[in-house]
C-alpha positions in Angstrom: 0.0 0.0 0.0 2.9 2.3 0.8 4.4 1.7 -2.7 1.1 2.5 -4.4 1.0 5.9 -2.6 4.3 6.9 -4.2 2.9 6.3 -7.7 1.5 9.3 -9.6 -2.3 9.6 -9.7 -4.1 10.4 -12.9 -7.4 12.3 -12.6 -9.7 12.7 -15.5 -12.0 15.6 -14.6 -15.7 15.5 -15.3 -16.5 16.8 -18.8 -13.1 15.7 -20.3 -13.2 13.9 -23.7 -10.3 11.7 -24.9 -10.5 10.0 -28.3 -8.1 8.4 -30.8 -8.4 8.9 -34.6 -7.5 6.4 -37.3 -3.9 7.7 -37.4 -3.4 6.9 -33.7 -3.5 10.6 -32.7 -5.1 11.5 -29.4 -7.6 14.3 -29.1 -8.1 15.8 -25.6 -10.8 18.3 -24.7 -11.0 19.3 -21.1 -12.8 22.1 -19.2 -9.9 23.0 -16.9 -6.1 23.3 -16.9 -4.0 20.7 -18.7 -0.4 19.8 -18.0 1.5 17.5 -20.4 4.4 15.6 -18.9 4.8 12.9 -21.5 5.7 13.1 -25.3 2.8 12.5 -27.6 1.2 12.9 -31.0 -2.2 14.7 -30.9 -4.8 15.7 -33.4 -6.4 18.3 -31.1 -5.7 19.7 -27.7 -8.5 21.9 -26.2 -8.9 23.6 -22.9 -12.2 25.3 -22.9 -11.7 27.5 -19.8 -8.2 26.9 -18.5 -4.5 26.9 -19.6 -2.1 24.4 -21.1 1.5 23.7 -20.0 4.1 21.5 -21.7 6.8 20.6 -19.3 10.5 20.8 -20.0 12.0 18.0 -22.2 8.6 17.0 -23.4 7.9 17.0 -27.2 4.4 17.4 -28.3 3.1 17.2 -31.9 -0.5 18.5 -32.5 -2.5 19.6 -35.4 -4.4 22.3 -33.4 -4.1 23.6 -29.9 -6.9 25.8 -28.5 -6.6 27.2 -25.0 -8.9 29.7 -23.3 -6.2 31.4 -21.3 -2.4 30.7 -21.6 -0.3 28.2 -23.5 2.9 27.7 -21.5 5.7 25.9 -23.5 8.7 24.8 -21.5 9.5 21.8 -23.8 8.8 21.5 -27.5 5.6 22.0 -29.4 5.0 21.4 -33.1 1.5 22.5 -34.3 -0.3 23.8 -37.3 -2.6 26.2 -35.4 -2.3 27.5 -31.9 -5.1 29.7 -30.5 -4.8 31.2 -27.0 -5.1 34.5 -25.2 -1.4 34.3 -24.4 1.5 32.2 -25.7 4.6 31.9 -23.4 7.8 30.3 -24.4 9.9 29.6 -21.3 13.7 29.1 -21.0 15.0 26.7 -23.7 11.6 26.1 -25.2 11.1 25.4 -28.9 7.9 26.0 -30.8 7.2 25.2 -34.4 3.9 26.9 -34.9 2.6 27.6 -38.4 -0.3 29.8 -37.5 -0.4 31.6 -34.1 -3.6 33.3 -33.0 -3.0 35.0 -29.7 -3.3 38.5 -28.2 0.1 38.3 -26.5 3.4 36.5 -27.1 6.2 36.2 -24.6 9.6 34.7 -25.4 12.5 33.9 -23.2 15.8 35.0 -24.8 16.9 31.4 -25.1 13.6 30.2 -26.6 13.0 29.6 -30.3 9.9 30.2 -32.3 9.6 29.0 -35.9 6.6 29.9 -38.2 4.4 32.4 -36.5 2.1 33.3 -39.3 -1.0 35.3 -38.5 -3.4 33.5 -40.9 -3.5 30.8 -43.6 -3.9 33.5 -46.2 -0.6 35.1 -45.1 1.2 31.8 -45.3 -0.3 30.9 -48.7 0.6 34.3 -50.3 4.2 34.0 -49.1 4.6 30.5 -50.3 2.9 31.4 -53.6 5.7 33.8 -54.3 8.1 30.9 -54.2 5.9 28.4 -56.0 8.6 27.3 -58.4 11.0 26.5 -55.6 8.3 24.5 -53.8 7.5 22.5 -57.0 11.2 21.5 -57.2 11.4 20.1 -53.6 12.5 16.5 -53.3 9.7 14.0 -53.2 10.9 12.0 -50.2 8.0 12.9 -48.0 6.3 10.6 -45.5 2.6 9.7 -46.2 1.6 12.3 -43.7 3.9 14.9 -45.3 2.6 14.1 -48.7 -1.0 14.6 -47.6 -0.1 17.9 -45.9 1.8 19.0 -49.0 -1.1 18.2 -51.3 -3.5 20.2 -49.1 -1.1 23.1 -49.0 -0.6 23.1 -52.8 -4.4 23.1 -53.3 -4.8 26.0 -50.8 -2.1 28.0 -52.5 -3.7 27.5 -55.9 -7.0 28.8 -54.6 -5.5 31.8 -52.8 -3.5 33.0 -55.8 -4.5 34.2 -59.3 -3.9 31.6 -62.1 -0.3 31.6 -63.3 0.4 32.7 -66.8 0.9 29.9 -69.2 4.5 29.3 -70.3 5.2 29.9 -74.0 6.4 26.8 -75.7 10.2 26.8 -76.4 10.8 27.4 -80.1 13.2 25.1 -81.8 14.8 25.9 -85.2 13.4 23.9 -88.1 17.0 23.0 -89.2 17.5 21.4 -85.8 14.3 19.5 -86.0 15.2 18.1 -89.4 18.5 16.8 -88.1 16.7 14.6 -85.5 16.0 11.1 -86.4 12.7 9.5 -85.4 13.0 7.8 -82.0 11.9 4.2 -81.5 11.2 2.7 -78.1 13.7 0.2 -76.6 11.0 -2.5 -76.4 7.5 -3.1 -77.5 6.3 -2.9 -73.8 7.4 0.8 -73.5 5.1 3.5 -74.8 6.5 5.5 -77.7 7.5 9.1 -76.9 6.3 11.2 -79.8 6.4 14.7 -78.4 8.7 16.7 -76.2 5.9 17.0 -73.6 5.5 13.2 -73.4 9.2 12.8 -73.0 9.3 15.3 -70.2 6.4 13.5 -68.4 8.3 10.2 -68.7 11.6 11.8 -67.4 9.8 13.3 -64.5 8.2 10.0 -63.5 11.6 8.2 -63.6 13.3 10.9 -61.6 10.6 11.1 -58.9 10.7 7.3 -58.5 14.5 7.3 -58.3 14.6 10.0 -55.6 12.3 7.9 -53.4 15.2 5.5 -52.9 16.8 5.7 -49.4 20.2 4.4 -50.7 21.2 7.4 -52.7 24.4 9.2 -51.9 24.2 13.0 -51.3 25.8 13.7 -54.7 23.4 11.5 -56.5 20.4 12.9 -54.8 21.5 16.5 -55.6 22.0 15.5 -59.3 18.5 14.0 -59.4 17.0 17.1 -57.8 18.7 19.4 -60.3 17.6 17.2 -63.2 14.0 17.1 -61.9 14.0 20.9 -61.7 15.2 21.2 -65.2 12.6 18.7 -66.5 9.8 20.7 -64.8 11.2 23.9 -66.3 10.9 22.2 -69.8 13.8 24.0 -71.6 15.6 21.5 -73.8 19.1 22.9 -73.2 18.7 22.9 -69.4 17.4 19.3 -69.4 20.2 18.1 -71.6 22.8 19.8 -69.4 21.3 18.5 -66.1 21.3 14.9 -67.4 24.9 15.3 -68.5 25.8 16.3 -65.0 23.6 13.5 -63.6 25.8 11.0 -65.4 28.8 12.2 -63.3 26.8 12.4 -60.1 25.0 9.1 -60.2 27.6 6.6 -59.1 25.0 4.0 -58.2 23.9 2.1 -61.3 20.3 2.8 -62.1 18.6 1.0 -65.0 15.7 3.5 -64.9 17.8 6.6 -65.1 20.1 5.0 -67.7 17.2 4.2 -70.0 15.8 7.7 -69.5 19.1 9.2 -70.4 19.3 7.1 -73.5 15.8 8.2 -74.6 16.8 11.8 -74.1 20.0 11.3 -76.0 18.1 9.7 -78.9 15.8 12.7 -79.0 18.8 15.0 -79.5 20.4 12.6 -81.9 23.5 12.1 -79.8 25.3 9.1 -78.2 23.6 7.7 -75.1 25.6 8.2 -71.8 27.2 5.2 -70.1 26.2 4.4 -66.5 27.8 1.9 -64.1 
């Protein structure tokens, strides 16, 4: 009995709701104060009339945090949206908050706050100014990251005016006449008859290759640059990027090798050698 008295006691106040979603994230809604002393992954943390405190050395991930009074952070909080009357980051605290909705913000000089946008519109407009850089990001995202990126891209598209269509790159007729008709390597592969189709094929290959976890930093950087060039669509940049990719890709890749050969045939040159 004496040993049991030394153990911590958990009290769930009346009116508290605790649920778990399909992703295994907890959702807590309580009428009073809430102190989190254990790391966790939450969908929603809500205190309808009290405050929230995250103790030191405790890492909390949450989609939304809604607190009636004060959100005290002494450990680490990563959240999409935090709404409170006051947000306080204590000594050594870290907060990665995309959207912060609070009347007051207090930071210790050793605390770190990342994000801190006032609204989703403000975030989308800023990211929209760098849409080309976002499109060229590596594709090695987790399933959760991919879903969030898709939602973000859709929201950016809605918040911004439609982008101007890119003019097709003109190629001299003499250069076109020098090209020989390309034939696929095997009957199972679809014939690439236009530059747009070739670009779509190259992008598919590069995205699939970048998903590999065994790439060296040099190979991943080369693939990233080639993907950026392919999405840009300029023939000279694509050709140059794949030339550099040949030197960067030390790992033998049948997919990239075949893609480079198709690109070389399009330009009427000798295919590169991988391996």
